[in-house]
C-alpha positions, 0 to 999 in steps of 0.5 A: 539511320537508313541508307539508300542506294540508287543505280540510274543505269543506261538500260535499267535502274534499281533502288536498294536499302541496307538491312542487317548490313546487306543491300536489299533491292526494293520491288516495284508494283510489278514485283520487279527489282529493276525498271527499264531506264526508258521515258516515252512522251505521248500527246497527253502524258509522260510514261516511264519504265515498263509502261513506257516500253509497253506503250509503243514499238515506235521509238521515235518519241522515246528516251532510252540509253541516255539518248533522246530520239525524237522525230516529228 
């Protein structure tokens, strides 16, 4: 049986599995163990995690910290 733990934090999120009785965080494509809990909405797509943070310094169309800040 495989055990998976998911931490959906307000700042960062993380996924771990249990190996040899101990939790092991899973690395993402960037080699990081945590992902920013951020979603950005562009005119063409929805971005998540580090990509969303790198997309903009204007947080008027970004979901973070459990709050949605949207300005038209």
